[in-house]
py3Dmol code that shows the C-alpha trace and the ligand (Angstrom):
import py3Dmol

protein = """\
ATOM      1  CA  MET A   1     -15.555 -31.578 -32.565  1.00  0.00           C
ATOM      2  CA  SER A   2     -18.582 -29.438 -33.370  1.00  0.00           C
ATOM      3  CA  GLU A   3     -20.375 -31.835 -35.726  1.00  0.00           C
ATOM      4  CA  LYS A   4     -21.455 -35.454 -35.362  1.00  0.00           C
ATOM      5  CA  SER A   5     -19.135 -38.066 -36.928  1.00  0.00           C
ATOM      6  CA  GLU A   6     -20.145 -39.638 -40.216  1.00  0.00           C
ATOM      7  CA  ARG A   7     -19.274 -43.281 -41.011  1.00  0.00           C
ATOM      8  CA  VAL A   8     -18.253 -44.363 -44.512  1.00  0.00           C
ATOM      9  CA  LYS A   9     -17.016 -47.629 -46.039  1.00  0.00           C
ATOM     10  CA  CYS A  10     -14.394 -46.045 -48.219  1.00  0.00           C
ATOM     11  CA  LEU A  11     -12.922 -42.582 -47.833  1.00  0.00           C
ATOM     12  CA  ILE A  12     -10.671 -41.197 -50.557  1.00  0.00           C
ATOM     13  CA  VAL A  13      -8.504 -38.150 -49.857  1.00  0.00           C
ATOM     14  CA  GLY A  14      -7.065 -36.400 -52.902  1.00  0.00           C
ATOM     15  CA  SER A  15      -8.529 -35.889 -56.365  1.00  0.00           C
ATOM     16  CA  GLY A  16      -5.898 -36.497 -59.034  1.00  0.00           C
ATOM     17  CA  PRO A  17      -5.920 -39.445 -61.463  1.00  0.00           C
ATOM     18  CA  ALA A  18      -5.225 -41.872 -58.579  1.00  0.00           C
ATOM     19  CA  GLY A  19      -8.120 -40.628 -56.429  1.00  0.00           C
ATOM     20  CA  TYR A  20     -10.679 -40.476 -59.226  1.00  0.00           C
ATOM     21  CA  THR A  21      -9.738 -43.906 -60.580  1.00  0.00           C
ATOM     22  CA  ALA A  22     -10.024 -45.349 -57.069  1.00  0.00           C
ATOM     23  CA  ALA A  23     -13.420 -43.635 -56.831  1.00  0.00           C
ATOM     24  CA  ILE A  24     -14.663 -45.113 -60.133  1.00  0.00           C
ATOM     25  CA  TYR A  25     -13.716 -48.639 -59.054  1.00  0.00           C
ATOM     26  CA  ALA A  26     -14.921 -48.250 -55.457  1.00  0.00           C
ATOM     27  CA  ALA A  27     -18.264 -46.798 -56.570  1.00  0.00           C
ATOM     28  CA  ARG A  28     -18.789 -49.597 -59.084  1.00  0.00           C
ATOM     29  CA  ALA A  29     -18.046 -52.085 -56.273  1.00  0.00           C
ATOM     30  CA  ASP A  30     -20.838 -50.441 -54.245  1.00  0.00           C
ATOM     31  CA  LEU A  31     -18.483 -49.117 -51.544  1.00  0.00           C
ATOM     32  CA  LYS A  32     -20.268 -45.730 -51.766  1.00  0.00           C
ATOM     33  CA  PRO A  33     -16.992 -43.805 -51.690  1.00  0.00           C
ATOM     34  CA  VAL A  34     -16.743 -40.302 -50.297  1.00  0.00           C
ATOM     35  CA  MET A  35     -13.944 -38.196 -51.750  1.00  0.00           C
ATOM     36  CA  TYR A  36     -12.434 -35.030 -50.300  1.00  0.00           C
ATOM     37  CA  GLN A  37     -10.741 -33.170 -53.118  1.00  0.00           C
ATOM     38  CA  GLY A  38      -8.021 -31.402 -51.131  1.00  0.00           C
ATOM     39  CA  LEU A  39      -6.426 -28.010 -51.714  1.00  0.00           C
ATOM     40  CA  GLN A  40      -6.123 -28.387 -55.482  1.00  0.00           C
ATOM     41  CA  PRO A  41      -9.203 -30.187 -56.876  1.00  0.00           C
ATOM     42  CA  GLY A  42      -8.079 -32.282 -59.848  1.00  0.00           C
ATOM     43  CA  GLY A  43      -4.470 -32.277 -58.669  1.00  0.00           C
ATOM     44  CA  GLN A  44      -1.331 -31.388 -60.584  1.00  0.00           C
ATOM     45  CA  LEU A  45      -2.890 -31.973 -64.020  1.00  0.00           C
ATOM     46  CA  THR A  46      -5.053 -28.910 -63.512  1.00  0.00           C
ATOM     47  CA  ILE A  47      -1.927 -26.765 -63.748  1.00  0.00           C
ATOM     48  CA  THR A  48      -0.620 -28.316 -66.937  1.00  0.00           C
ATOM     49  CA  THR A  49      -1.649 -27.806 -70.557  1.00  0.00           C
ATOM     50  CA  ASP A  50      -1.278 -30.542 -73.177  1.00  0.00           C
ATOM     51  CA  VAL A  51      -1.277 -34.131 -71.982  1.00  0.00           C
ATOM     52  CA  GLU A  52      -0.090 -36.209 -74.897  1.00  0.00           C
ATOM     53  CA  ASN A  53       0.878 -39.442 -73.199  1.00  0.00           C
ATOM     54  CA  TYR A  54      -2.393 -40.531 -71.604  1.00  0.00           C
ATOM     55  CA  PRO A  55      -3.768 -43.437 -73.659  1.00  0.00           C
ATOM     56  CA  GLY A  56      -7.154 -42.906 -75.257  1.00  0.00           C
ATOM     57  CA  TYR A  57      -6.592 -39.318 -76.384  1.00  0.00           C
ATOM     58  CA  PRO A  58      -4.978 -39.642 -79.827  1.00  0.00           C
ATOM     59  CA  ASP A  59      -4.886 -35.858 -80.295  1.00  0.00           C
ATOM     60  CA  GLY A  60      -3.874 -35.083 -76.693  1.00  0.00           C
ATOM     61  CA  VAL A  61      -6.068 -33.375 -74.113  1.00  0.00           C
ATOM     62  CA  GLN A  62      -5.815 -30.341 -71.847  1.00  0.00           C
ATOM     63  CA  GLY A  63      -4.995 -31.381 -68.254  1.00  0.00           C
ATOM     64  CA  PRO A  64      -7.897 -29.462 -66.612  1.00  0.00           C
ATOM     65  CA  GLU A  65     -10.375 -30.853 -69.154  1.00  0.00           C
ATOM     66  CA  MET A  66      -9.162 -34.394 -68.513  1.00  0.00           C
ATOM     67  CA  MET A  67      -9.678 -33.994 -64.767  1.00  0.00           C
ATOM     68  CA  VAL A  68     -13.239 -32.742 -65.292  1.00  0.00           C
ATOM     69  CA  ASP A  69     -13.861 -35.956 -67.266  1.00  0.00           C
ATOM     70  CA  PHE A  70     -12.346 -38.055 -64.462  1.00  0.00           C
ATOM     71  CA  GLN A  71     -14.629 -36.362 -61.940  1.00  0.00           C
ATOM     72  CA  LYS A  72     -17.752 -36.815 -64.094  1.00  0.00           C
ATOM     73  CA  GLN A  73     -16.956 -40.505 -64.516  1.00  0.00           C
ATOM     74  CA  ALA A  74     -16.490 -40.965 -60.753  1.00  0.00           C
ATOM     75  CA  GLU A  75     -19.756 -39.126 -60.023  1.00  0.00           C
ATOM     76  CA  ARG A  76     -21.662 -41.089 -62.650  1.00  0.00           C
ATOM     77  CA  PHE A  77     -21.258 -44.207 -60.477  1.00  0.00           C
ATOM     78  CA  GLY A  78     -22.250 -42.414 -57.287  1.00  0.00           C
ATOM     79  CA  THR A  79     -19.010 -41.095 -55.754  1.00  0.00           C
ATOM     80  CA  ASP A  80     -19.801 -38.340 -53.268  1.00  0.00           C
ATOM     81  CA  VAL A  81     -17.183 -35.731 -54.314  1.00  0.00           C
ATOM     82  CA  ARG A  82     -16.770 -32.938 -51.762  1.00  0.00           C
ATOM     83  CA  PHE A  83     -14.624 -29.832 -51.321  1.00  0.00           C
ATOM     84  CA  GLY A  84     -12.479 -30.127 -48.221  1.00  0.00           C
ATOM     85  CA  LEU A  85      -9.031 -30.885 -46.902  1.00  0.00           C
ATOM     86  CA  ALA A  86      -8.107 -33.741 -44.556  1.00  0.00           C
ATOM     87  CA  THR A  87      -6.353 -31.894 -41.724  1.00  0.00           C
ATOM     88  CA  ALA A  88      -5.759 -34.688 -39.179  1.00  0.00           C
ATOM     89  CA  VAL A  89      -5.967 -38.478 -38.999  1.00  0.00           C
ATOM     90  CA  ASP A  90      -6.006 -41.129 -36.299  1.00  0.00           C
ATOM     91  CA  LEU A  91      -5.123 -44.476 -37.819  1.00  0.00           C
ATOM     92  CA  SER A  92      -4.514 -46.260 -34.504  1.00  0.00           C
ATOM     93  CA  GLU A  93      -7.770 -48.240 -34.756  1.00  0.00           C
ATOM     94  CA  ARG A  94     -10.598 -48.962 -37.167  1.00  0.00           C
ATOM     95  CA  PRO A  95     -12.714 -47.214 -38.187  1.00  0.00           C
ATOM     96  CA  PHE A  96     -10.037 -44.635 -38.935  1.00  0.00           C
ATOM     97  CA  LYS A  97     -10.755 -41.087 -37.819  1.00  0.00           C
ATOM     98  CA  VAL A  98     -10.193 -38.404 -40.442  1.00  0.00           C
ATOM     99  CA  THR A  99     -10.809 -34.758 -39.649  1.00  0.00           C
ATOM    100  CA  VAL A 100     -11.776 -32.545 -42.559  1.00  0.00           C
ATOM    101  CA  ASP A 101     -11.206 -28.776 -42.492  1.00  0.00           C
ATOM    102  CA  GLU A 102     -10.380 -29.062 -38.778  1.00  0.00           C
ATOM    103  CA  LYS A 103     -14.028 -29.606 -37.826  1.00  0.00           C
ATOM    104  CA  HIS A 104     -15.844 -32.441 -39.568  1.00  0.00           C
ATOM    105  CA  GLU A 105     -14.959 -35.974 -38.422  1.00  0.00           C
ATOM    106  CA  ILE A 106     -15.336 -38.978 -40.713  1.00  0.00           C
ATOM    107  CA  LEU A 107     -15.065 -42.571 -39.509  1.00  0.00           C
ATOM    108  CA  ALA A 108     -13.685 -44.593 -42.390  1.00  0.00           C
ATOM    109  CA  GLU A 109     -13.672 -48.389 -42.629  1.00  0.00           C
ATOM    110  CA  THR A 110     -11.051 -48.115 -45.360  1.00  0.00           C
ATOM    111  CA  LEU A 111      -8.958 -45.135 -46.355  1.00  0.00           C
ATOM    112  CA  ILE A 112      -7.395 -44.474 -49.758  1.00  0.00           C
ATOM    113  CA  ILE A 113      -4.699 -41.810 -49.696  1.00  0.00           C
ATOM    114  CA  SER A 114      -4.165 -40.113 -53.056  1.00  0.00           C
ATOM    115  CA  THR A 115      -2.903 -36.738 -51.906  1.00  0.00           C
ATOM    116  CA  GLY A 116      -0.217 -36.482 -54.587  1.00  0.00           C
ATOM    117  CA  ALA A 117       2.806 -34.230 -54.433  1.00  0.00           C
ATOM    118  CA  SER A 118       3.487 -30.477 -54.538  1.00  0.00           C
ATOM    119  CA  ALA A 119       6.156 -28.382 -56.190  1.00  0.00           C
ATOM    120  CA  LYS A 120       9.444 -27.965 -54.275  1.00  0.00           C
ATOM    121  CA  TRP A 121      11.048 -24.577 -53.637  1.00  0.00           C
ATOM    122  CA  LEU A 122      14.738 -23.685 -53.563  1.00  0.00           C
ATOM    123  CA  GLY A 123      14.544 -22.340 -50.013  1.00  0.00           C
ATOM    124  CA  LEU A 124      15.795 -18.806 -50.747  1.00  0.00           C
ATOM    125  CA  GLU A 125      14.318 -16.027 -48.648  1.00  0.00           C
ATOM    126  CA  SER A 126      13.849 -13.881 -51.750  1.00  0.00           C
ATOM    127  CA  GLU A 127      11.881 -16.701 -53.373  1.00  0.00           C
ATOM    128  CA  GLN A 128       9.166 -16.337 -50.719  1.00  0.00           C
ATOM    129  CA  LYS A 129       9.409 -12.541 -50.761  1.00  0.00           C
ATOM    130  CA  TYR A 130       8.649 -12.379 -54.496  1.00  0.00           C
ATOM    131  CA  ASN A 131       6.223 -15.309 -54.637  1.00  0.00           C
ATOM    132  CA  GLY A 132       3.370 -13.987 -56.756  1.00  0.00           C
ATOM    133  CA  PHE A 133       5.460 -10.930 -57.724  1.00  0.00           C
ATOM    134  CA  GLY A 134       7.623 -12.577 -60.332  1.00  0.00           C
ATOM    135  CA  VAL A 135       8.304 -15.933 -58.672  1.00  0.00           C
ATOM    136  CA  SER A 136       6.145 -18.907 -59.592  1.00  0.00           C
ATOM    137  CA  ALA A 137       6.230 -22.716 -59.662  1.00  0.00           C
ATOM    138  CA  CYS A 138       3.729 -23.009 -62.505  1.00  0.00           C
ATOM    139  CA  ALA A 139       4.426 -21.664 -65.990  1.00  0.00           C
ATOM    140  CA  THR A 140       1.058 -22.699 -67.343  1.00  0.00           C
ATOM    141  CA  CYS A 141      -0.682 -20.786 -64.529  1.00  0.00           C
ATOM    142  CA  ASP A 142       1.417 -17.621 -64.640  1.00  0.00           C
ATOM    143  CA  GLY A 143       3.297 -17.585 -67.960  1.00  0.00           C
ATOM    144  CA  PHE A 144       0.647 -15.362 -69.502  1.00  0.00           C
ATOM    145  CA  PHE A 145       1.784 -12.448 -67.289  1.00  0.00           C
ATOM    146  CA  TYR A 146       5.265 -12.498 -68.846  1.00  0.00           C
ATOM    147  CA  ARG A 147       4.321 -12.219 -72.520  1.00  0.00           C
ATOM    148  CA  GLY A 148       7.137 -10.561 -74.459  1.00  0.00           C
ATOM    149  CA  GLN A 149       9.417 -10.458 -71.393  1.00  0.00           C
ATOM    150  CA  THR A 150      12.530 -12.324 -70.259  1.00  0.00           C
ATOM    151  CA  VAL A 151      12.213 -15.108 -67.683  1.00  0.00           C
ATOM    152  CA  ALA A 152      14.321 -17.811 -66.049  1.00  0.00           C
ATOM    153  CA  VAL A 153      13.415 -21.405 -65.244  1.00  0.00           C
ATOM    154  CA  VAL A 154      15.475 -23.398 -62.763  1.00  0.00           C
ATOM    155  CA  GLY A 155      15.807 -27.201 -62.989  1.00  0.00           C
ATOM    156  CA  GLY A 156      16.961 -29.839 -65.443  1.00  0.00           C
ATOM    157  CA  GLY A 157      14.147 -32.413 -65.433  1.00  0.00           C
ATOM    158  CA  ASP A 158      11.053 -32.884 -67.588  1.00  0.00           C
ATOM    159  CA  THR A 159       9.118 -30.273 -65.634  1.00  0.00           C
ATOM    160  CA  ALA A 160      11.791 -27.598 -66.168  1.00  0.00           C
ATOM    161  CA  CYS A 161      12.054 -28.406 -69.881  1.00  0.00           C
ATOM    162  CA  GLU A 162       8.289 -28.431 -70.279  1.00  0.00           C
ATOM    163  CA  GLU A 163       7.963 -25.090 -68.497  1.00  0.00           C
ATOM    164  CA  ALA A 164      10.812 -23.560 -70.512  1.00  0.00           C
ATOM    165  CA  SER A 165       9.260 -24.739 -73.808  1.00  0.00           C
ATOM    166  CA  TYR A 166       5.869 -23.400 -72.806  1.00  0.00           C
ATOM    167  CA  LEU A 167       7.318 -20.030 -71.779  1.00  0.00           C
ATOM    168  CA  ALA A 168       9.413 -19.824 -74.962  1.00  0.00           C
ATOM    169  CA  LYS A 169       6.160 -19.545 -76.937  1.00  0.00           C
ATOM    170  CA  LEU A 170       5.081 -16.508 -74.894  1.00  0.00           C
ATOM    171  CA  CYS A 171       8.276 -14.776 -73.840  1.00  0.00           C
ATOM    172  CA  LYS A 172      11.034 -12.942 -75.629  1.00  0.00           C
ATOM    173  CA  LYS A 173      13.778 -15.005 -73.976  1.00  0.00           C
ATOM    174  CA  VAL A 174      13.972 -17.909 -71.531  1.00  0.00           C
ATOM    175  CA  TYR A 175      17.053 -18.823 -69.495  1.00  0.00           C
ATOM    176  CA  LEU A 176      17.095 -22.416 -68.283  1.00  0.00           C
ATOM    177  CA  ILE A 177      19.383 -22.518 -65.251  1.00  0.00           C
ATOM    178  CA  HIS A 178      20.692 -25.986 -64.378  1.00  0.00           C
ATOM    179  CA  ARG A 179      23.161 -27.015 -61.704  1.00  0.00           C
ATOM    180  CA  ARG A 180      24.896 -29.670 -63.848  1.00  0.00           C
ATOM    181  CA  ASP A 181      26.225 -29.977 -67.390  1.00  0.00           C
ATOM    182  CA  GLU A 182      23.546 -32.391 -68.588  1.00  0.00           C
ATOM    183  CA  LEU A 183      19.774 -32.465 -68.351  1.00  0.00           C
ATOM    184  CA  ARG A 184      17.870 -35.169 -66.494  1.00  0.00           C
ATOM    185  CA  ALA A 185      14.845 -34.715 -68.775  1.00  0.00           C
ATOM    186  CA  SER A 186      13.730 -37.287 -71.361  1.00  0.00           C
ATOM    187  CA  LYS A 187      15.339 -37.054 -74.801  1.00  0.00           C
ATOM    188  CA  ALA A 188      12.076 -35.823 -76.371  1.00  0.00           C
ATOM    189  CA  MET A 189      11.891 -32.931 -73.899  1.00  0.00           C
ATOM    190  CA  GLN A 190      15.578 -32.095 -74.291  1.00  0.00           C
ATOM    191  CA  HIS A 191      15.089 -31.980 -78.042  1.00  0.00           C
ATOM    192  CA  ARG A 192      12.194 -29.546 -77.673  1.00  0.00           C
ATOM    193  CA  VAL A 193      14.342 -27.220 -75.542  1.00  0.00           C
ATOM    194  CA  MET A 194      17.358 -27.384 -77.848  1.00  0.00           C
ATOM    195  CA  LYS A 195      15.145 -26.618 -80.849  1.00  0.00           C
ATOM    196  CA  ALA A 196      13.727 -23.404 -79.377  1.00  0.00           C
ATOM    197  CA  GLU A 197      15.770 -20.451 -80.540  1.00  0.00           C
ATOM    198  CA  ASN A 198      14.920 -18.243 -77.571  1.00  0.00           C
ATOM    199  CA  ILE A 199      15.892 -20.724 -74.827  1.00  0.00           C
ATOM    200  CA  GLU A 200      19.440 -20.374 -73.514  1.00  0.00           C
ATOM    201  CA  ILE A 201      20.677 -23.054 -71.133  1.00  0.00           C
ATOM    202  CA  ILE A 202      22.925 -21.753 -68.358  1.00  0.00           C
ATOM    203  CA  TRP A 203      24.855 -24.895 -67.375  1.00  0.00           C
ATOM    204  CA  ASN A 204      26.518 -25.485 -63.980  1.00  0.00           C
ATOM    205  CA  HIS A 205      24.798 -22.585 -62.227  1.00  0.00           C
ATOM    206  CA  ILE A 206      22.589 -22.218 -59.172  1.00  0.00           C
ATOM    207  CA  PRO A 207      20.420 -19.232 -58.221  1.00  0.00           C
ATOM    208  CA  LYS A 208      21.771 -17.421 -55.156  1.00  0.00           C
ATOM    209  CA  GLU A 209      19.244 -14.601 -54.874  1.00  0.00           C
ATOM    210  CA  ILE A 210      16.218 -13.258 -56.670  1.00  0.00           C
ATOM    211  CA  VAL A 211      16.316  -9.480 -56.815  1.00  0.00           C
ATOM    212  CA  GLY A 212      13.901  -6.669 -57.579  1.00  0.00           C
ATOM    213  CA  ASP A 213      11.986  -3.803 -56.048  1.00  0.00           C
ATOM    214  CA  LYS A 214       8.221  -4.268 -55.992  1.00  0.00           C
ATOM    215  CA  ALA A 215       8.586  -7.190 -58.389  1.00  0.00           C
ATOM    216  CA  VAL A 216      11.431  -9.333 -59.692  1.00  0.00           C
ATOM    217  CA  ASN A 217      13.905  -7.718 -62.084  1.00  0.00           C
ATOM    218  CA  GLY A 218      16.827 -10.125 -61.895  1.00  0.00           C
ATOM    219  CA  VAL A 219      18.464 -13.232 -60.502  1.00  0.00           C
ATOM    220  CA  ILE A 220      21.954 -13.580 -59.106  1.00  0.00           C
ATOM    221  CA  ILE A 221      23.535 -16.885 -60.135  1.00  0.00           C
ATOM    222  CA  GLU A 222      26.713 -18.680 -59.171  1.00  0.00           C
ATOM    223  CA  ASP A 223      28.880 -20.814 -61.413  1.00  0.00           C
ATOM    224  CA  VAL A 224      29.327 -23.989 -59.330  1.00  0.00           C
ATOM    225  CA  THR A 225      32.609 -24.823 -61.034  1.00  0.00           C
ATOM    226  CA  SER A 226      34.351 -21.434 -60.589  1.00  0.00           C
ATOM    227  CA  GLY A 227      32.283 -19.711 -57.878  1.00  0.00           C
ATOM    228  CA  LYS A 228      31.824 -16.723 -60.217  1.00  0.00           C
ATOM    229  CA  ILE A 229      28.710 -14.637 -59.548  1.00  0.00           C
ATOM    230  CA  THR A 230      26.691 -13.037 -62.338  1.00  0.00           C
ATOM    231  CA  ARG A 231      23.311 -11.406 -62.766  1.00  0.00           C
ATOM    232  CA  LEU A 232      20.596 -12.168 -65.307  1.00  0.00           C
ATOM    233  CA  ASP A 233      17.954  -9.530 -65.983  1.00  0.00           C
ATOM    234  CA  VAL A 234      14.592 -11.314 -65.799  1.00  0.00           C
ATOM    235  CA  GLU A 235      11.042 -10.308 -64.958  1.00  0.00           C
ATOM    236  CA  GLY A 236       9.873 -13.808 -64.112  1.00  0.00           C
ATOM    237  CA  PHE A 237      11.510 -16.653 -62.183  1.00  0.00           C
ATOM    238  CA  PHE A 238      10.032 -20.159 -62.409  1.00  0.00           C
ATOM    239  CA  VAL A 239      11.078 -22.901 -60.010  1.00  0.00           C
ATOM    240  CA  ALA A 240      10.817 -26.415 -61.517  1.00  0.00           C
ATOM    241  CA  ILE A 241      13.022 -28.622 -59.346  1.00  0.00           C
ATOM    242  CA  GLY A 242      10.699 -31.512 -58.551  1.00  0.00           C
ATOM    243  CA  HIS A 243       8.033 -32.311 -56.031  1.00  0.00           C
ATOM    244  CA  LYS A 244       7.427 -33.252 -52.409  1.00  0.00           C
ATOM    245  CA  PRO A 245       4.811 -35.871 -51.467  1.00  0.00           C
ATOM    246  CA  ASN A 246       1.806 -34.522 -49.536  1.00  0.00           C
ATOM    247  CA  SER A 247       2.092 -36.889 -46.602  1.00  0.00           C
ATOM    248  CA  ASP A 248       2.740 -34.613 -43.607  1.00  0.00           C
ATOM    249  CA  ILE A 249      -0.499 -35.485 -41.781  1.00  0.00           C
ATOM    250  CA  PHE A 250       0.437 -39.193 -41.822  1.00  0.00           C
ATOM    251  CA  LYS A 251       3.829 -38.678 -40.120  1.00  0.00           C
ATOM    252  CA  GLY A 252       4.277 -41.041 -37.177  1.00  0.00           C
ATOM    253  CA  GLN A 253       1.268 -43.136 -38.252  1.00  0.00           C
ATOM    254  CA  LEU A 254       2.302 -44.644 -41.580  1.00  0.00           C
ATOM    255  CA  GLU A 255       5.709 -45.842 -42.721  1.00  0.00           C
ATOM    256  CA  MET A 256       7.336 -43.443 -45.154  1.00  0.00           C
ATOM    257  CA  ASP A 257      10.804 -42.977 -46.628  1.00  0.00           C
ATOM    258  CA  ASP A 258      13.155 -40.095 -45.827  1.00  0.00           C
ATOM    259  CA  ALA A 259      11.593 -37.901 -48.517  1.00  0.00           C
ATOM    260  CA  GLY A 260       8.072 -38.554 -47.160  1.00  0.00           C
ATOM    261  CA  TYR A 261       6.840 -41.010 -49.812  1.00  0.00           C
ATOM    262  CA  LEU A 262       4.417 -43.497 -48.230  1.00  0.00           C
ATOM    263  CA  ILE A 263       5.736 -47.044 -48.271  1.00  0.00           C
ATOM    264  CA  THR A 264       3.452 -49.703 -49.735  1.00  0.00           C
ATOM    265  CA  LYS A 265       3.860 -53.479 -49.839  1.00  0.00           C
ATOM    266  CA  PRO A 266       5.356 -54.906 -53.071  1.00  0.00           C
ATOM    267  CA  ASP A 267       2.749 -55.298 -55.846  1.00  0.00           C
ATOM    268  CA  SER A 268       0.183 -53.653 -53.600  1.00  0.00           C
ATOM    269  CA  THR A 269      -1.094 -50.278 -52.392  1.00  0.00           C
ATOM    270  CA  GLN A 270      -1.339 -51.557 -48.802  1.00  0.00           C
ATOM    271  CA  THR A 271       0.449 -49.205 -46.376  1.00  0.00           C
ATOM    272  CA  SER A 272       1.873 -50.175 -42.990  1.00  0.00           C
ATOM    273  CA  VAL A 273      -1.671 -49.997 -41.510  1.00  0.00           C
ATOM    274  CA  PRO A 274      -4.124 -52.669 -42.756  1.00  0.00           C
ATOM    275  CA  GLY A 275      -7.113 -51.007 -44.410  1.00  0.00           C
ATOM    276  CA  VAL A 276      -5.167 -47.886 -45.399  1.00  0.00           C
ATOM    277  CA  PHE A 277      -4.079 -47.819 -49.043  1.00  0.00           C
ATOM    278  CA  ALA A 278      -1.921 -45.294 -50.888  1.00  0.00           C
ATOM    279  CA  ALA A 279      -2.060 -44.559 -54.614  1.00  0.00           C
ATOM    280  CA  GLY A 280      -0.415 -42.142 -57.027  1.00  0.00           C
ATOM    281  CA  ASP A 281       2.437 -39.698 -56.473  1.00  0.00           C
ATOM    282  CA  VAL A 282       2.224 -39.766 -52.665  1.00  0.00           C
ATOM    283  CA  GLN A 283       3.733 -43.287 -52.819  1.00  0.00           C
ATOM    284  CA  ASP A 284       5.583 -43.179 -56.150  1.00  0.00           C
ATOM    285  CA  ASN A 285       8.960 -41.505 -56.441  1.00  0.00           C
ATOM    286  CA  VAL A 286       9.868 -43.371 -59.617  1.00  0.00           C
ATOM    287  CA  PHE A 287       7.248 -43.125 -62.370  1.00  0.00           C
ATOM    288  CA  ARG A 288       5.008 -40.202 -61.257  1.00  0.00           C
ATOM    289  CA  GLN A 289       2.824 -40.315 -64.350  1.00  0.00           C
ATOM    290  CA  ALA A 290      -0.927 -39.764 -64.632  1.00  0.00           C
ATOM    291  CA  VAL A 291      -1.399 -43.217 -66.079  1.00  0.00           C
ATOM    292  CA  THR A 292       0.611 -44.970 -63.362  1.00  0.00           C
ATOM    293  CA  ALA A 293      -1.275 -42.975 -60.719  1.00  0.00           C
ATOM    294  CA  ALA A 294      -4.561 -44.108 -62.262  1.00  0.00           C
ATOM    295  CA  GLY A 295      -3.299 -47.715 -62.245  1.00  0.00           C
ATOM    296  CA  THR A 296      -2.470 -47.623 -58.548  1.00  0.00           C
ATOM    297  CA  GLY A 297      -5.832 -45.934 -57.850  1.00  0.00           C
ATOM    298  CA  CYS A 298      -7.536 -48.946 -59.402  1.00  0.00           C
ATOM    299  CA  MET A 299      -5.375 -51.276 -57.277  1.00  0.00           C
ATOM    300  CA  ALA A 300      -6.244 -49.371 -54.093  1.00  0.00           C
ATOM    301  CA  ALA A 301      -9.997 -49.654 -54.686  1.00  0.00           C
ATOM    302  CA  LEU A 302      -9.777 -53.378 -55.491  1.00  0.00           C
ATOM    303  CA  GLU A 303      -7.680 -53.942 -52.378  1.00  0.00           C
ATOM    304  CA  ALA A 304     -10.096 -51.928 -50.219  1.00  0.00           C
ATOM    305  CA  GLU A 305     -12.980 -54.023 -51.548  1.00  0.00           C
ATOM    306  CA  ARG A 306     -11.134 -57.269 -50.746  1.00  0.00           C
ATOM    307  CA  PHE A 307     -10.128 -55.985 -47.333  1.00  0.00           C
ATOM    308  CA  LEU A 308     -13.770 -55.240 -46.441  1.00  0.00           C
ATOM    309  CA  ALA A 309     -14.920 -58.615 -47.795  1.00  0.00           C
ATOM    310  CA  ASP A 310     -12.345 -60.367 -45.568  1.00  0.00           C
ATOM    311  CA  GLN A 311     -13.705 -58.551 -42.491  1.00  0.00           C
ATOM    312  CA  ASP A 312     -17.239 -59.941 -42.993  1.00  0.00           C
TER     313      ASP A 312
END
"""
ligand_1 = """\
48
LIG
P 12.973 -34.311 -61.399
O 13.220 -34.792 -60.023
O 13.009 -35.282 -62.530
O 13.988 -33.145 -61.768
C 14.290 -32.117 -60.868
C 15.374 -31.245 -61.468
O 15.616 -30.145 -60.602
C 16.683 -31.995 -61.655
O 17.278 -31.632 -62.853
C 17.519 -31.513 -60.464
O 18.888 -31.441 -60.745
C 16.993 -30.107 -60.234
N 17.071 -29.721 -58.816
C 16.576 -30.385 -57.743
N 16.815 -29.696 -56.606
C 17.483 -28.576 -56.972
C 17.997 -27.469 -56.251
N 17.857 -27.364 -54.929
N 18.636 -26.491 -56.942
C 18.767 -26.570 -58.295
N 18.287 -27.600 -59.037
C 17.649 -28.580 -58.379
O 11.541 -33.571 -61.313
P 10.537 -33.178 -62.462
O 9.454 -32.454 -61.757
O 11.196 -32.545 -63.596
O 9.940 -34.579 -62.965
C 9.333 -35.488 -62.046
C 8.804 -36.713 -62.798
O 7.677 -36.356 -63.610
C 9.816 -37.330 -63.733
O 9.655 -38.725 -63.692
C 9.432 -36.800 -65.079
O 9.815 -37.637 -66.126
C 7.907 -36.700 -64.971
N 7.373 -35.631 -65.843
C 6.908 -35.979 -67.071
C 6.401 -35.027 -67.923
C 5.871 -35.462 -69.253
O 6.052 -36.619 -69.616
N 5.197 -34.616 -69.989
C 6.345 -33.592 -67.566
C 6.887 -33.329 -66.251
C 7.385 -34.320 -65.441
P 19.773 -32.767 -60.999
O 19.423 -33.227 -62.378
O 21.160 -32.266 -60.860
O 19.375 -33.727 -59.921
"""
view = py3Dmol.view(width=600, height=400)
view.addModel(protein, "pdb")
view.setStyle({"model": 0}, {"cartoon": {"style": "trace"}})
view.addModel(ligand_1, "xyz")
view.setStyle({"model": 1}, {"stick": {}})
view.zoomTo()
view.show()
C-alpha cells in the first residue's frame, strides 16, 4: 500500500440512484460520506434516454441529466464525490478496509454498497470479436452509428423492447430476436414495439454466430423449435438480455444468491456483515427501478446512521 489509509464514517461505493440517495441522507445526518463513483459514474441511467416513470418529472427527464441532478444534490450537503473504483475489500473486521484503484486504502466505519448491475452478454466468441465493431449492449450509446441501416436486438424484456423502439426511430429496419413466442416486457413496452412498422419480431430464435469481415454484416440464427438455421443481414447487433449484479469483489465475504445478488435482511439493507449495507440493483433482482434503488439508498443511509449511534 503506497499511500496512508484514510478513515471515514460512511463510505459509499457506486453512484447510481441508490448511491446518491444514500449520500444525500448520510450527508444530511452529518456522516460526512465519501463516495467512489465506480467505472460508470451515474450508473445505468447515464446510458438511457427518456426516463418517464421517476416521480417529480411530469414531462420526463433524460437519464444523464437526472444523474447530474442527483450528484449536485448529494454534493450540496457535503458528500465528497470522487472518481475511483473499489478493487478489493476486507470486511472481516471493523473498520472495513476498502482498496480503491488498487492503491488507496480507506478504513470505513460503515459501508454502503450501491454498485448496481451490468449488461449480460450471450457468451458467443464472435460477440467479443465484434464488440465495438457492430456489437453493442447499449442502443442509446451506439444507435447513432446505425442511422438508416438494419440492426438486430436480442432479448424479450423491457430493455430489449426499449432498445428496439429507440433504434426503430434511427434505423431502416430492426429485427427483435427472442427465444420464446411471447415477450416478457411490460404491456406498454410491447405495445410500442408492435406499433412500430419497421420492427419485425423473430420469435423462437437464438443467435448462433455474429458474422462479418472488419465489422458485422450478419447474424446466424437458429429456430429453437425446428433447429433450422438462417441468416439475417444486419450491420448492428444489440444484446439486451438482462443484467448481472456487480458484486464480484464481495465474493466469500458477503452472502449472495447464485446469480450474485447480495442478500439483505427482510425490510432492511443490512447484509450478512453488520455495518455493511447494500442498496439498489446489486441486491434487487425483482424491481430494478431507479425509484426503488433510490428508496433502498435512503434505507441504507438511515440504517448506517442507526448502526453508528448504537456503537457509541
Ligand atoms: P429481463 O431479465 O426482464 O429480460 C431479459 C430477456 O432476455 C428475457 O426476455 C430473456 O428471455 C432474454 N434472455 C436472457 N438470457 C438470454 C440468452 N442467453 N439468450 C437469449 N435471450 C436471453 O431484463 P431486462 O433488462 O429487459 O429488464 C430488467 C428489469 O428492468 C425488468 O424488471 C424491467 O421491467 C426493468 N426495465 C424497465 C424499463 C422501463 O420501465 N423503462 C426499461 C428497461 C428495463 P426469456 O423471456 O425467455 O427469459
